[in-house]
N, CA, C and O atoms as a Maestro MAE file, in Angstrom:
{
 s_m_m2io_version
 :::
 2.0.0
}

f_m_ct {
 s_m_title
 :::
 protein
 m_atom[332] {
  # First column is atom index #
  i_m_mmod_type
  r_m_x_coord
  r_m_y_coord
  r_m_z_coord
  i_m_residue_number
  s_m_chain_name
  s_m_pdb_residue_name
  s_m_pdb_atom_name
  i_m_atomic_number
  :::
  1 25 5.511 -15.315 10.119 1 A "MET " " N  " 7
  2 3 4.513 -14.258 10.254 1 A "MET " " CA " 6
  3 2 3.979 -13.812 9.077 1 A "MET " " C  " 6
  4 15 4.630 -14.005 8.050 1 A "MET " " O  " 8
  5 25 2.905 -13.244 9.020 2 A "ARG " " N  " 7
  6 3 2.232 -12.488 7.765 2 A "ARG " " CA " 6
  7 2 2.119 -11.111 7.849 2 A "ARG " " C  " 6
  8 15 1.764 -10.646 8.933 2 A "ARG " " O  " 8
  9 25 2.356 -10.341 6.895 3 A "VAL " " N  " 7
  10 3 2.057 -8.970 6.889 3 A "VAL " " CA " 6
  11 2 1.277 -8.698 5.490 3 A "VAL " " C  " 6
  12 15 1.199 -9.466 4.531 3 A "VAL " " O  " 8
  13 25 0.755 -7.485 5.623 4 A "GLN " " N  " 7
  14 3 0.057 -7.004 4.507 4 A "GLN " " CA " 6
  15 2 0.813 -5.952 3.798 4 A "GLN " " C  " 6
  16 15 1.244 -5.006 4.458 4 A "GLN " " O  " 8
  17 25 1.017 -6.012 2.548 5 A "VAL " " N  " 7
  18 3 1.791 -4.962 1.795 5 A "VAL " " CA " 6
  19 2 0.826 -4.246 0.813 5 A "VAL " " C  " 6
  20 15 0.274 -4.813 -0.130 5 A "VAL " " O  " 8
  21 25 0.683 -2.936 1.140 6 A "LYS " " N  " 7
  22 3 -0.130 -2.082 0.214 6 A "LYS " " CA " 6
  23 2 0.695 -1.439 -0.785 6 A "LYS " " C  " 6
  24 15 1.839 -1.058 -0.538 6 A "LYS " " O  " 8
  25 25 0.149 -1.315 -1.876 7 A "LEU " " N  " 7
  26 3 0.957 -0.734 -2.978 7 A "LEU " " CA " 6
  27 2 0.163 0.414 -3.530 7 A "LEU " " C  " 6
  28 15 -1.053 0.300 -3.685 7 A "LEU " " O  " 8
  29 25 0.848 1.589 -3.852 8 A "PHE " " N  " 7
  30 3 0.231 2.882 -4.206 8 A "PHE " " CA " 6
  31 2 0.621 3.255 -5.548 8 A "PHE " " C  " 6
  32 15 1.694 2.816 -5.961 8 A "PHE " " O  " 8
  33 25 -0.124 4.039 -6.338 9 A "ALA " " N  " 7
  34 3 0.193 4.603 -7.531 9 A "ALA " " CA " 6
  35 2 0.974 3.818 -8.489 9 A "ALA " " C  " 6
  36 15 0.504 2.738 -8.845 9 A "ALA " " O  " 8
  37 25 2.140 4.222 -8.972 10 A "SER " " N  " 7
  38 3 2.795 3.459 -9.845 10 A "SER " " CA " 6
  39 2 3.280 2.087 -9.557 10 A "SER " " C  " 6
  40 15 3.477 1.226 -10.414 10 A "SER " " O  " 8
  41 25 3.482 1.933 -8.078 11 A "TYR " " N  " 7
  42 3 3.761 0.653 -7.681 11 A "TYR " " CA " 6
  43 2 2.628 -0.444 -7.835 11 A "TYR " " C  " 6
  44 15 2.832 -1.620 -8.137 11 A "TYR " " O  " 8
  45 25 1.467 0.105 -7.590 12 A "ARG " " N  " 7
  46 3 0.223 -0.675 -7.880 12 A "ARG " " CA " 6
  47 2 0.093 -1.089 -9.231 12 A "ARG " " C  " 6
  48 15 -0.286 -2.235 -9.476 12 A "ARG " " O  " 8
  49 25 0.424 -0.115 -10.325 13 A "GLU " " N  " 7
  50 3 0.333 -0.567 -11.636 13 A "GLU " " CA " 6
  51 2 1.385 -1.472 -12.103 13 A "GLU " " C  " 6
  52 15 1.099 -2.225 -13.034 13 A "GLU " " O  " 8
  53 25 2.600 -1.512 -11.579 14 A "ILE " " N  " 7
  54 3 3.600 -2.449 -11.905 14 A "ILE " " CA " 6
  55 2 3.345 -3.740 -11.450 14 A "ILE " " C  " 6
  56 15 3.494 -4.705 -12.200 14 A "ILE " " O  " 8
  57 25 2.900 -3.875 -10.067 15 A "VAL " " N  " 7
  58 3 2.566 -5.153 -9.471 15 A "VAL " " CA " 6
  59 2 1.147 -5.719 -10.138 15 A "VAL " " C  " 6
  60 15 1.075 -6.891 -10.509 15 A "VAL " " O  " 8
  61 25 0.183 -4.929 -10.244 16 A "GLY " " N  " 7
  62 3 -1.004 -5.244 -10.881 16 A "GLY " " CA " 6
  63 2 -2.115 -5.569 -9.824 16 A "GLY " " C  " 6
  64 15 -3.206 -6.053 -10.128 16 A "GLY " " O  " 8
  65 25 -1.716 -5.246 -8.532 17 A "VAL " " N  " 7
  66 3 -2.597 -5.560 -7.322 17 A "VAL " " CA " 6
  67 2 -2.644 -4.447 -6.268 17 A "VAL " " C  " 6
  68 15 -1.636 -3.750 -6.150 17 A "VAL " " O  " 8
  69 25 -3.631 -4.224 -5.547 18 A "ARG " " N  " 7
  70 3 -3.395 -3.059 -4.551 18 A "ARG " " CA " 6
  71 2 -2.768 -3.463 -3.285 18 A "ARG " " C  " 6
  72 15 -2.221 -2.687 -2.501 18 A "ARG " " O  " 8
  73 25 -2.905 -4.908 -3.122 19 A "GLN " " N  " 7
  74 3 -2.240 -5.387 -1.735 19 A "GLN " " CA " 6
  75 2 -1.817 -6.690 -1.880 19 A "GLN " " C  " 6
  76 15 -2.411 -7.445 -2.650 19 A "GLN " " O  " 8
  77 25 -0.789 -7.074 -1.187 20 A "LEU " " N  " 7
  78 3 -0.059 -8.468 -1.197 20 A "LEU " " CA " 6
  79 2 -0.238 -8.898 0.248 20 A "LEU " " C  " 6
  80 15 -0.265 -8.110 1.194 20 A "LEU " " O  " 8
  81 25 -0.360 -10.238 0.337 21 A "ALA " " N  " 7
  82 3 -0.082 -10.953 1.651 21 A "ALA " " CA " 6
  83 2 1.149 -11.574 1.590 21 A "ALA " " C  " 6
  84 15 1.347 -12.402 0.701 21 A "ALA " " O  " 8
  85 25 2.109 -11.275 2.491 22 A "TRP " " N  " 7
  86 3 3.350 -11.717 2.344 22 A "TRP " " CA " 6
  87 2 3.792 -12.478 3.674 22 A "TRP " " C  " 6
  88 15 3.376 -12.086 4.764 22 A "TRP " " O  " 8
  89 25 4.584 -13.499 3.568 23 A "THR " " N  " 7
  90 3 5.113 -14.463 4.737 23 A "THR " " CA " 6
  91 2 6.359 -14.245 4.886 23 A "THR " " C  " 6
  92 15 7.073 -14.273 3.884 23 A "THR " " O  " 8
  93 25 6.915 -13.980 6.158 24 A "LEU " " N  " 7
  94 3 8.180 -13.669 6.529 24 A "LEU " " CA " 6
  95 2 8.600 -14.443 7.763 24 A "LEU " " C  " 6
  96 15 7.745 -14.933 8.501 24 A "LEU " " O  " 8
  97 25 10.090 -14.583 8.042 25 A "LYS " " N  " 7
  98 3 10.354 -15.348 9.212 25 A "LYS " " CA " 6
  99 2 10.196 -14.253 10.228 25 A "LYS " " C  " 6
  100 15 10.285 -13.060 9.940 25 A "LYS " " O  " 8
  101 25 9.943 -14.745 11.497 26 A "ASP " " N  " 7
  102 3 9.779 -13.828 12.603 26 A "ASP " " CA " 6
  103 2 11.085 -12.948 12.871 26 A "ASP " " C  " 6
  104 15 12.196 -13.479 12.863 26 A "ASP " " O  " 8
  105 25 10.915 -11.609 13.106 27 A "GLY " " N  " 7
  106 3 12.009 -10.775 13.417 27 A "GLY " " CA " 6
  107 2 12.389 -10.081 11.971 27 A "GLY " " C  " 6
  108 15 13.262 -9.213 11.980 27 A "GLY " " O  " 8
  109 25 11.838 -10.393 10.895 28 A "GLU " " N  " 7
  110 3 12.546 -9.723 9.674 28 A "GLU " " CA " 6
  111 2 12.204 -8.332 9.663 28 A "GLU " " C  " 6
  112 15 11.171 -7.837 10.114 28 A "GLU " " O  " 8
  113 25 13.214 -7.713 9.079 29 A "THR " " N  " 7
  114 3 13.034 -6.327 9.058 29 A "THR " " CA " 6
  115 2 12.185 -5.715 7.799 29 A "THR " " C  " 6
  116 15 11.884 -6.457 6.863 29 A "THR " " O  " 8
  117 25 11.836 -4.433 7.809 30 A "LEU " " N  " 7
  118 3 11.156 -3.812 6.760 30 A "LEU " " CA " 6
  119 2 11.974 -3.886 5.559 30 A "LEU " " C  " 6
  120 15 11.405 -4.122 4.493 30 A "LEU " " O  " 8
  121 25 13.310 -3.705 5.591 31 A "GLY " " N  " 7
  122 3 14.251 -3.730 4.403 31 A "GLY " " CA " 6
  123 2 14.178 -5.063 3.661 31 A "GLY " " C  " 6
  124 15 14.026 -5.157 2.443 31 A "GLY " " O  " 8
  125 25 14.303 -6.111 4.533 32 A "ALA " " N  " 7
  126 3 14.196 -7.411 4.125 32 A "ALA " " CA " 6
  127 2 12.975 -7.782 3.228 32 A "ALA " " C  " 6
  128 15 12.988 -8.378 2.150 32 A "ALA " " O  " 8
  129 25 11.857 -7.261 3.970 33 A "LEU " " N  " 7
  130 3 10.575 -7.362 3.149 33 A "LEU " " CA " 6
  131 2 10.630 -6.746 1.761 33 A "LEU " " C  " 6
  132 15 10.339 -7.405 0.763 33 A "LEU " " O  " 8
  133 25 11.017 -5.440 1.709 34 A "VAL " " N  " 7
  134 3 11.095 -4.571 0.528 34 A "VAL " " CA " 6
  135 2 12.064 -5.353 -0.605 34 A "VAL " " C  " 6
  136 15 11.773 -5.448 -1.797 34 A "VAL " " O  " 8
  137 25 13.182 -5.850 -0.026 35 A "ASP " " N  " 7
  138 3 14.163 -6.502 -0.902 35 A "ASP " " CA " 6
  139 2 13.288 -7.743 -1.595 35 A "ASP " " C  " 6
  140 15 13.290 -7.960 -2.807 35 A "ASP " " O  " 8
  141 25 12.635 -8.419 -0.734 36 A "ALA " " N  " 7
  142 3 11.959 -9.809 -1.305 36 A "ALA " " CA " 6
  143 2 10.694 -9.319 -2.273 36 A "ALA " " C  " 6
  144 15 10.326 -9.976 -3.246 36 A "ALA " " O  " 8
  145 25 10.166 -8.231 -1.911 37 A "VAL " " N  " 7
  146 3 9.102 -7.796 -2.973 37 A "VAL " " CA " 6
  147 2 9.698 -7.343 -4.245 37 A "VAL " " C  " 6
  148 15 9.137 -7.586 -5.314 37 A "VAL " " O  " 8
  149 25 10.817 -6.691 -4.175 38 A "VAL " " N  " 7
  150 3 11.494 -6.309 -5.462 38 A "VAL " " CA " 6
  151 2 12.000 -7.495 -6.173 38 A "VAL " " C  " 6
  152 15 11.908 -7.581 -7.398 38 A "VAL " " O  " 8
  153 25 12.532 -8.417 -5.441 39 A "ASP " " N  " 7
  154 3 12.857 -9.630 -6.210 39 A "ASP " " CA " 6
  155 2 11.941 -10.423 -6.880 39 A "ASP " " C  " 6
  156 15 12.233 -11.062 -7.890 39 A "ASP " " O  " 8
  157 25 10.659 -10.412 -6.277 40 A "ALA " " N  " 7
  158 3 9.596 -11.051 -6.895 40 A "ALA " " CA " 6
  159 2 8.945 -10.329 -8.072 40 A "ALA " " C  " 6
  160 15 8.366 -10.901 -8.995 40 A "ALA " " O  " 8
  161 25 9.106 -8.988 -7.937 41 A "TYR " " N  " 7
  162 3 8.643 -8.101 -8.848 41 A "TYR " " CA " 6
  163 2 9.755 -7.224 -9.463 41 A "TYR " " C  " 6
  164 15 9.995 -6.119 -8.977 41 A "TYR " " O  " 8
  165 25 10.435 -7.702 -10.524 42 A "PRO " " N  " 7
  166 3 11.743 -7.067 -10.842 42 A "PRO " " CA " 6
  167 2 11.462 -5.531 -11.374 42 A "PRO " " C  " 6
  168 15 12.272 -4.628 -11.166 42 A "PRO " " O  " 8
  169 25 10.484 -5.379 -11.933 43 A "ARG " " N  " 7
  170 3 10.097 -4.074 -12.460 43 A "ARG " " CA " 6
  171 2 10.107 -2.902 -11.444 43 A "ARG " " C  " 6
  172 15 10.163 -1.742 -11.853 43 A "ARG " " O  " 8
  173 25 10.056 -3.181 -10.187 44 A "LEU " " N  " 7
  174 3 10.264 -2.290 -9.119 44 A "LEU " " CA " 6
  175 2 11.591 -1.943 -8.780 44 A "LEU " " C  " 6
  176 15 11.874 -0.901 -8.189 44 A "LEU " " O  " 8
  177 25 12.465 -2.849 -9.164 45 A "ARG " " N  " 7
  178 3 13.993 -2.567 -8.899 45 A "ARG " " CA " 6
  179 2 14.455 -1.180 -9.164 45 A "ARG " " C  " 6
  180 15 15.259 -0.664 -8.388 45 A "ARG " " O  " 8
  181 25 14.032 -0.569 -10.150 46 A "GLY " " N  " 7
  182 3 14.477 0.899 -10.405 46 A "GLY " " CA " 6
  183 2 13.961 1.823 -9.376 46 A "GLY " " C  " 6
  184 15 14.483 2.929 -9.240 46 A "GLY " " O  " 8
  185 25 12.920 1.422 -8.606 47 A "HIS " " N  " 7
  186 3 12.208 2.384 -7.587 47 A "HIS " " CA " 6
  187 2 12.720 2.140 -6.244 47 A "HIS " " C  " 6
  188 15 12.476 2.957 -5.355 47 A "HIS " " O  " 8
  189 25 13.402 1.097 -6.015 48 A "ARG " " N  " 7
  190 3 13.816 0.636 -4.712 48 A "ARG " " CA " 6
  191 2 14.413 1.907 -3.868 48 A "ARG " " C  " 6
  192 15 13.932 2.165 -2.764 48 A "ARG " " O  " 8
  193 25 15.404 2.640 -4.380 49 A "ASP " " N  " 7
  194 3 15.863 3.646 -3.506 49 A "ASP " " CA " 6
  195 2 15.170 4.882 -3.352 49 A "ASP " " C  " 6
  196 15 15.642 5.748 -2.615 49 A "ASP " " O  " 8
  197 25 13.971 5.080 -4.044 50 A "THR " " N  " 7
  198 3 13.172 6.241 -3.739 50 A "THR " " CA " 6
  199 2 11.898 5.978 -3.109 50 A "THR " " C  " 6
  200 15 11.094 6.894 -2.937 50 A "THR " " O  " 8
  201 25 11.635 4.679 -2.721 51 A "MET " " N  " 7
  202 3 10.255 4.330 -2.039 51 A "MET " " CA " 6
  203 2 10.236 4.897 -0.641 51 A "MET " " C  " 6
  204 15 11.240 4.904 0.071 51 A "MET " " O  " 8
  205 25 9.189 5.322 -0.309 52 A "PHE " " N  " 7
  206 3 8.820 5.771 0.980 52 A "PHE " " CA " 6
  207 2 8.310 4.546 1.511 52 A "PHE " " C  " 6
  208 15 7.687 3.789 0.766 52 A "PHE " " O  " 8
  209 25 8.525 4.230 2.849 53 A "LEU " " N  " 7
  210 3 7.907 3.028 3.651 53 A "LEU " " CA " 6
  211 2 7.131 3.555 4.799 53 A "LEU " " C  " 6
  212 15 7.373 4.610 5.386 53 A "LEU " " O  " 8
  213 25 6.208 2.747 5.053 54 A "ALA " " N  " 7
  214 3 5.410 3.082 6.373 54 A "ALA " " CA " 6
  215 2 4.872 1.664 6.859 54 A "ALA " " C  " 6
  216 15 4.404 0.808 6.108 54 A "ALA " " O  " 8
  217 25 5.000 1.567 8.090 55 A "VAL " " N  " 7
  218 3 4.444 0.446 8.882 55 A "VAL " " CA " 6
  219 2 3.301 0.879 9.735 55 A "VAL " " C  " 6
  220 15 3.494 1.874 10.433 55 A "VAL " " O  " 8
  221 25 2.113 0.274 9.792 56 A "ASN " " N  " 7
  222 3 1.029 0.726 10.406 56 A "ASN " " CA " 6
  223 2 0.441 2.265 10.516 56 A "ASN " " C  " 6
  224 15 -0.075 2.846 11.471 56 A "ASN " " O  " 8
  225 25 0.712 2.688 9.200 57 A "ARG " " N  " 7
  226 3 0.363 4.246 8.909 57 A "ARG " " CA " 6
  227 2 1.391 5.101 9.349 57 A "ARG " " C  " 6
  228 15 1.063 6.287 9.379 57 A "ARG " " O  " 8
  229 25 2.648 4.813 9.732 58 A "ALA " " N  " 7
  230 3 3.554 5.640 10.223 58 A "ALA " " CA " 6
  231 2 4.894 5.452 9.326 58 A "ALA " " C  " 6
  232 15 5.371 4.334 9.131 58 A "ALA " " O  " 8
  233 25 5.418 6.551 8.838 59 A "TYR " " N  " 7
  234 3 6.718 6.298 8.020 59 A "TYR " " CA " 6
  235 2 7.721 5.549 8.863 59 A "TYR " " C  " 6
  236 15 7.790 5.778 10.071 59 A "TYR " " O  " 8
  237 25 8.464 4.707 8.303 60 A "ALA " " N  " 7
  238 3 9.464 3.927 8.887 60 A "ALA " " CA " 6
  239 2 10.737 3.704 8.137 60 A "ALA " " C  " 6
  240 15 10.756 3.771 6.908 60 A "ALA " " O  " 8
  241 25 11.859 3.426 8.887 61 A "GLN " " N  " 7
  242 3 13.185 3.012 8.183 61 A "GLN " " CA " 6
  243 2 13.289 1.634 8.023 61 A "GLN " " C  " 6
  244 15 12.695 0.825 8.735 61 A "GLN " " O  " 8
  245 25 14.156 1.304 6.951 62 A "PRO " " N  " 7
  246 3 14.343 -0.143 6.624 62 A "PRO " " CA " 6
  247 2 14.693 -1.096 7.712 62 A "PRO " " C  " 6
  248 15 14.393 -2.286 7.609 62 A "PRO " " O  " 8
  249 25 15.305 -0.631 8.732 63 A "ASP " " N  " 7
  250 3 15.834 -1.526 9.852 63 A "ASP " " CA " 6
  251 2 14.857 -1.823 10.966 63 A "ASP " " C  " 6
  252 15 15.224 -2.446 11.963 63 A "ASP " " O  " 8
  253 25 13.497 -1.346 10.800 64 A "VAL " " N  " 7
  254 3 12.419 -1.622 11.735 64 A "VAL " " CA " 6
  255 2 12.022 -3.116 11.594 64 A "VAL " " C  " 6
  256 15 11.795 -3.687 10.527 64 A "VAL " " O  " 8
  257 25 11.977 -3.631 12.773 65 A "ALA " " N  " 7
  258 3 11.518 -5.068 12.741 65 A "ALA " " CA " 6
  259 2 10.010 -5.108 12.755 65 A "ALA " " C  " 6
  260 15 9.310 -4.389 13.468 65 A "ALA " " O  " 8
  261 25 9.534 -6.098 11.825 66 A "LEU " " N  " 7
  262 3 8.187 -6.233 11.571 66 A "LEU " " CA " 6
  263 2 7.534 -7.271 12.595 66 A "LEU " " C  " 6
  264 15 8.261 -7.983 13.287 66 A "LEU " " O  " 8
  265 25 6.307 -7.328 12.661 67 A "ARG " " N  " 7
  266 3 5.477 -8.177 13.685 67 A "ARG " " CA " 6
  267 2 4.373 -8.762 12.906 67 A "ARG " " C  " 6
  268 15 3.907 -8.140 11.951 67 A "ARG " " O  " 8
  269 25 3.930 -9.902 13.246 68 A "ASP " " N  " 7
  270 3 2.815 -10.648 12.595 68 A "ASP " " CA " 6
  271 2 1.473 -9.643 12.572 68 A "ASP " " C  " 6
  272 15 1.008 -9.107 13.578 68 A "ASP " " O  " 8
  273 25 1.002 -9.517 11.350 69 A "GLY " " N  " 7
  274 3 -0.237 -8.639 11.191 69 A "GLY " " CA " 6
  275 2 0.111 -7.256 10.874 69 A "GLY " " C  " 6
  276 15 -0.830 -6.478 10.716 69 A "GLY " " O  " 8
  277 25 1.380 -6.791 10.746 70 A "ASP " " N  " 7
  278 3 1.643 -5.386 10.312 70 A "ASP " " CA " 6
  279 2 1.171 -5.120 8.973 70 A "ASP " " C  " 6
  280 15 1.191 -6.001 8.114 70 A "ASP " " O  " 8
  281 25 0.750 -3.960 8.750 71 A "GLU " " N  " 7
  282 3 0.432 -3.425 7.621 71 A "GLU " " CA " 6
  283 2 1.447 -2.457 7.075 71 A "GLU " " C  " 6
  284 15 1.678 -1.378 7.621 71 A "GLU " " O  " 8
  285 25 2.152 -2.949 5.787 72 A "VAL " " N  " 7
  286 3 3.382 -2.120 5.312 72 A "VAL " " CA " 6
  287 2 2.647 -1.403 4.142 72 A "VAL " " C  " 6
  288 15 1.691 -1.925 3.568 72 A "VAL " " O  " 8
  289 25 3.154 -0.155 3.813 73 A "ALA " " N  " 7
  290 3 2.833 0.553 2.687 73 A "ALA " " CA " 6
  291 2 4.085 1.050 1.930 73 A "ALA " " C  " 6
  292 15 4.966 1.695 2.498 73 A "ALA " " O  " 8
  293 25 4.124 0.707 0.563 74 A "LEU " " N  " 7
  294 3 5.238 1.051 -0.251 74 A "LEU " " CA " 6
  295 2 4.567 2.260 -1.076 74 A "LEU " " C  " 6
  296 15 3.565 2.116 -1.775 74 A "LEU " " O  " 8
  297 25 5.276 3.497 -0.893 75 A "LEU " " N  " 7
  298 3 4.783 4.726 -1.396 75 A "LEU " " CA " 6
  299 2 5.810 5.340 -2.402 75 A "LEU " " C  " 6
  300 15 6.963 5.576 -2.042 75 A "LEU " " O  " 8
  301 25 5.342 5.608 -3.742 76 A "PRO " " N  " 7
  302 3 6.215 6.226 -4.509 76 A "PRO " " CA " 6
  303 2 6.493 7.731 -4.149 76 A "PRO " " C  " 6
  304 15 5.643 8.259 -3.432 76 A "PRO " " O  " 8
  305 25 7.549 8.486 -4.540 77 A "PRO " " N  " 7
  306 3 7.796 9.975 -4.133 77 A "PRO " " CA " 6
  307 2 6.664 10.690 -5.028 77 A "PRO " " C  " 6
  308 15 6.316 10.339 -6.155 77 A "PRO " " O  " 8
  309 25 6.167 11.773 -4.273 78 A "VAL " " N  " 7
  310 3 5.109 12.540 -4.953 78 A "VAL " " CA " 6
  311 2 5.629 13.990 -5.186 78 A "VAL " " C  " 6
  312 15 6.187 14.614 -4.284 78 A "VAL " " O  " 8
  313 25 5.419 14.520 -6.478 79 A "SER " " N  " 7
  314 3 5.896 15.720 -6.673 79 A "SER " " CA " 6
  315 2 4.734 16.734 -7.243 79 A "SER " " C  " 6
  316 15 3.711 16.152 -7.602 79 A "SER " " O  " 8
  317 25 4.739 17.841 -7.349 80 A "GLY " " N  " 7
  318 3 3.775 18.791 -7.890 80 A "GLY " " CA " 6
  319 2 3.376 19.842 -7.109 80 A "GLY " " C  " 6
  320 15 4.056 20.116 -6.120 80 A "GLY " " O  " 8
  321 25 2.380 20.492 -7.375 81 A "GLY " " N  " 7
  322 3 1.792 21.442 -6.482 81 A "GLY " " CA " 6
  323 2 1.669 22.806 -7.180 81 A "GLY " " C  " 6
  324 15 1.463 22.900 -8.390 81 A "GLY " " O  " 8
  325 25 1.804 23.847 -6.364 82 A "LEU " " N  " 7
  326 3 1.632 25.251 -6.966 82 A "LEU " " CA " 6
  327 2 3.044 25.648 -7.479 82 A "LEU " " C  " 6
  328 15 4.120 25.330 -6.971 82 A "LEU " " O  " 8
  329 25 2.840 26.365 -8.526 83 A "GLU " " N  " 7
  330 3 4.287 26.845 -9.195 83 A "GLU " " CA " 6
  331 2 4.631 28.208 -8.675 83 A "GLU " " C  " 6
  332 15 5.667 28.764 -9.038 83 A "GLU " " O  " 8
  :::
 }
 m_bond[331] {
  # First column is bond index #
  i_m_from
  i_m_to
  i_m_order
  :::
  1 1 2 1
  2 2 3 1
  3 3 4 2
  4 3 5 1
  5 5 6 1
  6 6 7 1
  7 7 8 2
  8 7 9 1
  9 9 10 1
  10 10 11 1
  11 11 12 2
  12 11 13 1
  13 13 14 1
  14 14 15 1
  15 15 16 2
  16 15 17 1
  17 17 18 1
  18 18 19 1
  19 19 20 2
  20 19 21 1
  21 21 22 1
  22 22 23 1
  23 23 24 2
  24 23 25 1
  25 25 26 1
  26 26 27 1
  27 27 28 2
  28 27 29 1
  29 29 30 1
  30 30 31 1
  31 31 32 2
  32 31 33 1
  33 33 34 1
  34 34 35 1
  35 35 36 2
  36 35 37 1
  37 37 38 1
  38 38 39 1
  39 39 40 2
  40 39 41 1
  41 41 42 1
  42 42 43 1
  43 43 44 2
  44 43 45 1
  45 45 46 1
  46 46 47 1
  47 47 48 2
  48 47 49 1
  49 49 50 1
  50 50 51 1
  51 51 52 2
  52 51 53 1
  53 53 54 1
  54 54 55 1
  55 55 56 2
  56 55 57 1
  57 57 58 1
  58 58 59 1
  59 59 60 2
  60 59 61 1
  61 61 62 1
  62 62 63 1
  63 63 64 2
  64 63 65 1
  65 65 66 1
  66 66 67 1
  67 67 68 2
  68 67 69 1
  69 69 70 1
  70 70 71 1
  71 71 72 2
  72 71 73 1
  73 73 74 1
  74 74 75 1
  75 75 76 2
  76 75 77 1
  77 77 78 1
  78 78 79 1
  79 79 80 2
  80 79 81 1
  81 81 82 1
  82 82 83 1
  83 83 84 2
  84 83 85 1
  85 85 86 1
  86 86 87 1
  87 87 88 2
  88 87 89 1
  89 89 90 1
  90 90 91 1
  91 91 92 2
  92 91 93 1
  93 93 94 1
  94 94 95 1
  95 95 96 2
  96 95 97 1
  97 97 98 1
  98 98 99 1
  99 99 100 2
  100 99 101 1
  101 101 102 1
  102 102 103 1
  103 103 104 2
  104 103 105 1
  105 105 106 1
  106 106 107 1
  107 107 108 2
  108 107 109 1
  109 109 110 1
  110 110 111 1
  111 111 112 2
  112 111 113 1
  113 113 114 1
  114 114 115 1
  115 115 116 2
  116 115 117 1
  117 117 118 1
  118 118 119 1
  119 119 120 2
  120 119 121 1
  121 121 122 1
  122 122 123 1
  123 123 124 2
  124 123 125 1
  125 125 126 1
  126 126 127 1
  127 127 128 2
  128 127 129 1
  129 129 130 1
  130 130 131 1
  131 131 132 2
  132 131 133 1
  133 133 134 1
  134 134 135 1
  135 135 136 2
  136 135 137 1
  137 137 138 1
  138 138 139 1
  139 139 140 2
  140 139 141 1
  141 141 142 1
  142 142 143 1
  143 143 144 2
  144 143 145 1
  145 145 146 1
  146 146 147 1
  147 147 148 2
  148 147 149 1
  149 149 150 1
  150 150 151 1
  151 151 152 2
  152 151 153 1
  153 153 154 1
  154 154 155 1
  155 155 156 2
  156 155 157 1
  157 157 158 1
  158 158 159 1
  159 159 160 2
  160 159 161 1
  161 161 162 1
  162 162 163 1
  163 163 164 2
  164 163 165 1
  165 165 166 1
  166 166 167 1
  167 167 168 2
  168 167 169 1
  169 169 170 1
  170 170 171 1
  171 171 172 2
  172 171 173 1
  173 173 174 1
  174 174 175 1
  175 175 176 2
  176 175 177 1
  177 177 178 1
  178 178 179 1
  179 179 180 2
  180 179 181 1
  181 181 182 1
  182 182 183 1
  183 183 184 2
  184 183 185 1
  185 185 186 1
  186 186 187 1
  187 187 188 2
  188 187 189 1
  189 189 190 1
  190 190 191 1
  191 191 192 2
  192 191 193 1
  193 193 194 1
  194 194 195 1
  195 195 196 2
  196 195 197 1
  197 197 198 1
  198 198 199 1
  199 199 200 2
  200 199 201 1
  201 201 202 1
  202 202 203 1
  203 203 204 2
  204 203 205 1
  205 205 206 1
  206 206 207 1
  207 207 208 2
  208 207 209 1
  209 209 210 1
  210 210 211 1
  211 211 212 2
  212 211 213 1
  213 213 214 1
  214 214 215 1
  215 215 216 2
  216 215 217 1
  217 217 218 1
  218 218 219 1
  219 219 220 2
  220 219 221 1
  221 221 222 1
  222 222 223 1
  223 223 224 2
  224 223 225 1
  225 225 226 1
  226 226 227 1
  227 227 228 2
  228 227 229 1
  229 229 230 1
  230 230 231 1
  231 231 232 2
  232 231 233 1
  233 233 234 1
  234 234 235 1
  235 235 236 2
  236 235 237 1
  237 237 238 1
  238 238 239 1
  239 239 240 2
  240 239 241 1
  241 241 242 1
  242 242 243 1
  243 243 244 2
  244 243 245 1
  245 245 246 1
  246 246 247 1
  247 247 248 2
  248 247 249 1
  249 249 250 1
  250 250 251 1
  251 251 252 2
  252 251 253 1
  253 253 254 1
  254 254 255 1
  255 255 256 2
  256 255 257 1
  257 257 258 1
  258 258 259 1
  259 259 260 2
  260 259 261 1
  261 261 262 1
  262 262 263 1
  263 263 264 2
  264 263 265 1
  265 265 266 1
  266 266 267 1
  267 267 268 2
  268 267 269 1
  269 269 270 1
  270 270 271 1
  271 271 272 2
  272 271 273 1
  273 273 274 1
  274 274 275 1
  275 275 276 2
  276 275 277 1
  277 277 278 1
  278 278 279 1
  279 279 280 2
  280 279 281 1
  281 281 282 1
  282 282 283 1
  283 283 284 2
  284 283 285 1
  285 285 286 1
  286 286 287 1
  287 287 288 2
  288 287 289 1
  289 289 290 1
  290 290 291 1
  291 291 292 2
  292 291 293 1
  293 293 294 1
  294 294 295 1
  295 295 296 2
  296 295 297 1
  297 297 298 1
  298 298 299 1
  299 299 300 2
  300 299 301 1
  301 301 302 1
  302 302 303 1
  303 303 304 2
  304 303 305 1
  305 305 306 1
  306 306 307 1
  307 307 308 2
  308 307 309 1
  309 309 310 1
  310 310 311 1
  311 311 312 2
  312 311 313 1
  313 313 314 1
  314 314 315 1
  315 315 316 2
  316 315 317 1
  317 317 318 1
  318 318 319 1
  319 319 320 2
  320 319 321 1
  321 321 322 1
  322 322 323 1
  323 323 324 2
  324 323 325 1
  325 325 326 1
  326 326 327 1
  327 327 328 2
  328 327 329 1
  329 329 330 1
  330 330 331 1
  331 331 332 2
  :::
 }
}
């Protein structure tokens, strides 16, 4: 199956593209996908534990099973605002 992986902010800068097309075995989980992306782009390794994950525009946990055509977003934590 194929999924689209969208990268935001610092993750986009690290990888060098806004989006990746990724091929997985049927039934793979979101966590397995993230592990594969981090393995392919080792500079993401230090960010693995703080990533926010979304599937089809809804936040998701790593144990979610992915389906062909899903859109996955890898989002860094955001801070800031009013003091």
